C-alpha positions in Angstrom: 69.3 12.8 99.1 70.3 15.3 101.9 68.4 13.5 104.6 70.7 10.9 104.5 74.0 12.1 104.9 71.8 14.2 107.7 70.7 10.8 109.2 74.6 9.5 109.5 75.3 12.7 111.2 72.9 12.3 113.3 73.5 8.5 114.5 77.1 9.4 115.1 76.7 11.5 117.6 75.7 9.2 121.1 78.6 7.5 120.0 81.4 10.7 119.8 79.9 11.6 123.0 79.8 8.9 124.3 84.3 8.4 122.9 84.6 11.9 124.7 83.5 10.9 128.0 85.5 7.6 128.0 88.5 9.6 127.2 88.3 12.1 129.7 87.6 9.1 132.0 91.0 7.5 131.2 92.7 10.6 131.5 91.1 11.7 135.0 92.4 7.7 136.3 96.1 7.9 134.8 96.9 11.6 135.3 94.3 13.5 137.6 93.0 11.3 140.1 97.3 9.6 141.3 98.8 12.8 140.9 95.9 14.3 143.3 96.9 11.6 145.4 100.6 12.2 145.5 99.8 15.8 146.7 97.6 14.4 149.4 100.1 12.1 150.6 102.9 14.5 150.4 101.3 16.6 152.5 100.3 14.4 155.2 104.2 13.3 155.4 104.8 16.9 156.0 102.5 16.5 158.0 103.6 14.4 160.7 107.4 15.4 160.4 109.1 14.8 164.0 111.9 15.2 165.4 115.2 12.4 164.9 113.6 12.0 161.3 116.4 11.8 158.5 114.8 13.7 155.8 115.6 14.4 152.9 115.5 18.0 151.0 114.1 19.5 147.6 117.7 20.2 147.0 119.5 17.1 148.0 120.5 17.9 151.5 120.4 15.6 154.3 119.8 15.7 157.7 118.3 15.1 160.9 115.5 16.4 161.7 116.0 19.0 165.7 112.8 20.9 166.0 109.9 21.7 164.3 107.5 24.2 164.2 104.1 25.2 162.0 106.1 25.8 159.4 109.6 25.4 159.6 112.1 22.6 160.5 115.6 23.0 162.0 118.2 20.2 160.5 121.3 19.0 161.2 123.4 18.5 158.5 126.2 17.9 160.4 127.8 18.0 164.2 127.1 21.2 165.0 125.6 22.7 161.5 122.1 23.5 161.8 119.8 25.0 158.6 116.4 26.0 158.8 113.9 25.3 156.3 110.4 25.5 155.2 108.2 22.5 155.9 107.5 22.3 151.8 111.0 22.1 150.8 111.0 18.4 152.5 111.3 16.1 149.8 111.1 12.4 152.1 112.6 10.3 154.6 115.6 9.2 154.1 116.3 5.2 153.9 119.7 5.3 156.4 120.9 7.5 158.4 122.9 10.8 158.6 126.1 10.2 160.3 
């Protein structure tokens, strides 16, 4: 009687192992990999910031880049009003022109 239970338990282990591996693979392709791609694209965008680009900060402030340094960006948000932001605070390029 005991040998039947041990035999049934040993046959299910490889199937469980394959299913666990499949779950990890699915999690990688649907959660981890897209997040890594998003981070990589955001870093590339921040490295390519140039003078004259219209951008939006993480806080939602729209402005035009006046100057770019190694770690900071000078934005003109209104006529004569310029603010310095860290490059990491620039979220995306604005699709409409800032007046």
